[in-house]
N, C-alpha and C positions, 0 to 999 in steps of 0.2 A: 588239738586235733586227735582223737582217739586213734592210736595206729590201729591199723588194718591187719593182725597177726598173719593171718591167713595168706594175704595178698605179698608179706613181707617175705614170708618163707617161700611163696613161690616163685618171685624174686632172686633171692637164693638159690634155689632150685634151677633156675634159669641160665644165672651164671656159671653152675657147677656143669652144666650141659655142655656150654661153650668150652670150658677149660678141660674137660673130658675129651671132648671134640680133638682139641688142637694136643693133646697130651699122645692121644692114641697116631692120629696125621705126623708128629713128632717121632714117633717110636718107631711108624712106619718107615722112617726114610733108613732105618738100621735095622729094620726086621720084618720078616715078610709075615703079611696079613693076606686071609682071605679078601678079594674085592668087596664082597658084602659088607665087610667089617668096616670097612673103611667109609662104603657110602653109609652105612650106619651111624658111623660117629660124625660123619658131615653133616647129615641129616639131621640129626640132633642138634649139633650147634646152628643150625638155621632156624630148628623151633625155638632155640631158647633164645634168641636174637628178636624173633617175630614174638614172642610173648614179653619181651623186654619194651618193645615199641607199644603196645597196646597199653602195659603197666602204664607206660610214660603219659600217653595220652588221658587215660583215669585220673592220674595224680595231678596234672595238670587243671584239669576242669574241677576236678575235689577241692582243691587246693586254692584256687585262682577264679573258679566259678564265680565267685560274689563279688570280682572288681571289675566287673564290665561297666565301662562308663564313669569311674571314679578319677579326677584328676590326677594324674602321676601313675597311675596303675600301670603302664605299659612299660616305664623307665625301671619301676620298683621290681615288677616281674624279671625282667630281663637283668637287672642287677643280681636278685637272687640267684637266678638260674648259672650267672658266670662265677658268683663266689662258689656255688654248687660243683661245677663242671671244669673250670678253667685250671685252677690251681694244680690239680692232682695228675692233669692231662700236659700241661704244660713242662711239668717236671719229667712226665714219662717220655715226653718228646725229645727234651734235653739230654734226658738218660740214655736215649736211643743214639740220640747224636754222638755222643761221649764214645758209645761202646762202636760206632762205627769209624771215628776218626781213630781211636784205641787200636782197630784192627789196620790202620792204612789205609781204609775207605775215604771218599769224600763225600760232602753233603751238598746239594745245590741250593743256594741261598733262597733260592724263589720257591722251590719245593718247603725248603723250612719254613719259609713265610704262610705259606697257603695252608700248612699243617695245623700250624699254630692258630690263623685266624680261621680254619675249619670250611673251607675252600677245595671242592674236590678237583682234584687234578691223576691224571693216568700216573701210575708207576714209570711207564715208558711211554713214547708213542704210540697210541693206537692200543694200550692197555690197560687193563679194569683199574678203577677208580681207589687209589688207597692214599693216606696222608705216611708220612715216617713212621707213626706207631701203625703197626697196620691193621688192628683192631678199633682204630679211631674213627675208621668209616662212619661206623653206625651214631660216632657224635657229629659227624657231618649233618647225617640226617636229622639229630635231636635238635642241635642248633637251628635248623631251617625251619623244624616245626616250631622251635621256640619263637623266631622272630615274627613267623606268621600268625601264633597266639596274639604275641604281644601287640601286633598291629589291630589285631579286632577286638582288643580291651579298651580301644579308644572311643567305641559304640556302647550301644545300650546293651544289654544282655541278649536280647530276641535278635537283633539285628546283629549283633557281632558273633555268635555263634554259627547264624545263618551264612553269614560271609566266610568263616572258618572252615566248614564243611564246603561252600561253595569254591574255595580257593582250592582246597586239597582235590576234591574231585574234576575240578577245572584242570589243575596240572595233569594230573592222571590223563584226563581226555585228549587234553593238548600233545603229551607224551605219545599217546598212542598213534598220531598222525606220523611221529618221528621214528617211532620204535613202535612196532606192533605188540600187542596184550601178547599173542601166543609166544614172542620171542622172550623166554624168561633168564634169559643168559645175564649176566652183569654187566652194567651200562659199562661203556668206553667213554662217554663225553659229558661234558658238566650238564648240557641239557638233558639228557638221559639218565643221569643220576638225580636231578633235582625234580624228575616227571615220573620216575618208577613207582610203578603200583603200590611197592613196598610202602608207599607214606600214607595210604590209607589204613595201615594198622592203627595210625594216630587217633584217624578220625573214629574207627571202632573202640578205641580207649575213650574217648570223649563220648560217643553214644551211650556206652555204659555207664559213664558217669551221671550222664543225664537222665539215664533211666533209674539210679538208683534208689532214689528218693520212692518211687511206686513200688518197686520189685523188694526191698527189704520190708516191704511189711507183709513178705511170704516166704519168710526165711525156713524153708522145709530141708535143706540141703546141710547133711552131717559129715565131718570130716571132708570138708571142701578140697584140702589139700590132695588127700587120697585120692579124691574123685577126680581130680585135676590131671594127675599123675597117669593114672588109668587112662585119661582120655588120649593123652598124648602118646603114652607108651603102646595105645592100640592102634593108633592112627599111623605113626610111625614105622609100626609092624606090618600094618596092610600096605602101608607102600613099597617098604622094604620087597615084601612077597608079590606083588601087584607090577611093580616098577623096578626099584632098585636100581637105578642110575642118573647120571646129570647128563643134561640140564632136565630138570622137572617140569614134566607138563604142565600146562596152563590149569587146566582141572586141579591138578593136586596139588598145585600151589597155592591155588583158593581155598581147596578143601584144608591145608594145613594151616592157613590163616584163621579160617573160620572157627577152627579147632582151641586154636592157640586165645582167640577172644574169647571163646566159651569158656575156657578154662579160668581165665581172670574173671568173668561173669560170675564164675560158680565160687571163687576164691572171695569175692566182693559181696556176694550177696550168702555166703553158706552161714551156718548156724555158729556164731562164737560161743561157745561154751568156757568151761574153765579150762587155761593155759598149760598144755603138758611139757613135760620135760621136753620132750623131741621137739615141741612145738616152738618152745625157748630158744634151745639150737640152733633150728630152723631159721626164727628172727633173728638170732644175730650172725646167720651167715648172709641174710639180707642185708642187713646193717653195713657188714662190709664188702658187697655185692659190686660196689663200683670200684671199688680198688681192686678188687678179685680179676674184674672184667678189664681192668686196664693194665694191670703189672702181671698177671698170669702168665703171660709169654715169655717173660723175662725168668720167672721163678723155673718155669718148665726148662727152658736151657740150662741153667744153673743147677738144677735137679739129675739134668742129663751128664753135665760135666761131672758130677760129684759121684753119679753111677758110674760112669768109665773108669773113675779113678781107683773106687773102691773094688767094684766088679766085674769091670772089663765090658765088653758090649755084649753082655750077657742078655739074650732078647727075652728075658722072662715078663710075664705079663706083671707082675707087680711092680712096674717102673712106672705104669700108668697110674697106680694107685700112690705110688711116693710122689710122683709128680703133682698128683692132687694135693697130698698134705701139703708139700711146700710151697704150694702156690695158696693155699689156705693160710699156714702161717705167715708169709711175707704180705698176705692182704691184710690181717688182721693186726702185724705191726704200722703198715701205712696208714691205715684207718685210725687208730690211734694215736700214732706220733705225728702224724703229719697231716690226715685229712680233717680230722676235728678240730686240731688245733689251729687250721688254716681258718677253718668258718669261724670259729670264735673270735680268732684276731680280726678278720675282714668286716664281720656280720656288724659288730658296732660303728665302724668307721662310714658302713654305707648307711646306717639309721642316724648316726650324727649329719651326715650331709644330707641326706632325708630331710631331716628335720630343721637344717638351717634353710633348706627350699622353701619348706612350709611357714618358715617364719618369716622370710623375706616376702613370700605371696601375702601373708594376713598383713604384713606391715605395707605394703602397698596397697591393699584394700582399704586399711585403716586412713591412709595417704588420701585416698580420693575423696574430691570436696564435698561435703554433707549433701548438697544439692544434687548430686551427679551419683551418689552412693546405691541409690536404688535401681538407678537407669539400666533397662536390661542390657546385656552384652551383647555386643555384636563381633 
């Protein structure tokens, strides 16, 4: 598959938005910021996550959209997603556990298990839903979407895609009976979590993927990443001046999600000219975006301790830049030393297992008596 450079750059930018958000909020714990700055940081991270979800929906239909109705497609899809997501996430979870124990804290075994297996649980009774690694709440949504997508792969394409949209829209409709749509606060129960309207961002990405074959015949948008960033910046600025507070009103939330979907669509259909040096750098940032997203908070805390050791609690805004650079460096090392090697190690084994299954199936078919070999399967 030819890499979509613009989309990869956008993925890296979305991860950076989250990192800068958390760097500012962490810095705000020992430095006074105007309230509007903290809201801007938080909203930047919110838009970054929304972009991630739309991209995820697009990538799934782009890479697996031709597998509907194929034998074993669902299990093969899930194996690939597990290899991509689980090793780095489990390692981050174990790192979080080790740090908590080192500080003399305790870890609830039930919370550990639910965190490892992507089951949403409240931090405390009646509180918002977070696993041990806080940013992992988005992965709970990702894995939930992957399970739904995999289930629809057993059907032929038209039926499977229809069921996919019906499932996502149906869950949100069901959730609206339980938690009104205009209540945009974070969900506090597992039902509220799995039926939150945020899952429609995956549907938006799938819709973009389905429309790609038609839209790409009219590639007229140049510099798609620049256009996408301007759209996000303009909408974010409008939100800050018009509202600038949490919780986000439903209209502003829906508008923000729509803008995020448009930015992904722009990068998908934008004119792909000669790749520039900045695009190559942005593409590398996209390559390490998963490691960056998952481990950046560890890096921010490490940068904070180093900053205090060297400079004391100097409230310089340079801390945000320093924390970002430390996060990038850590993500680059993790991506190349752990993530890629884990993928290379596990992928051949999965391929071998799938090959053995296909070989067994073929042997079973060949073992059918000749007079029954062409009988219709029931």
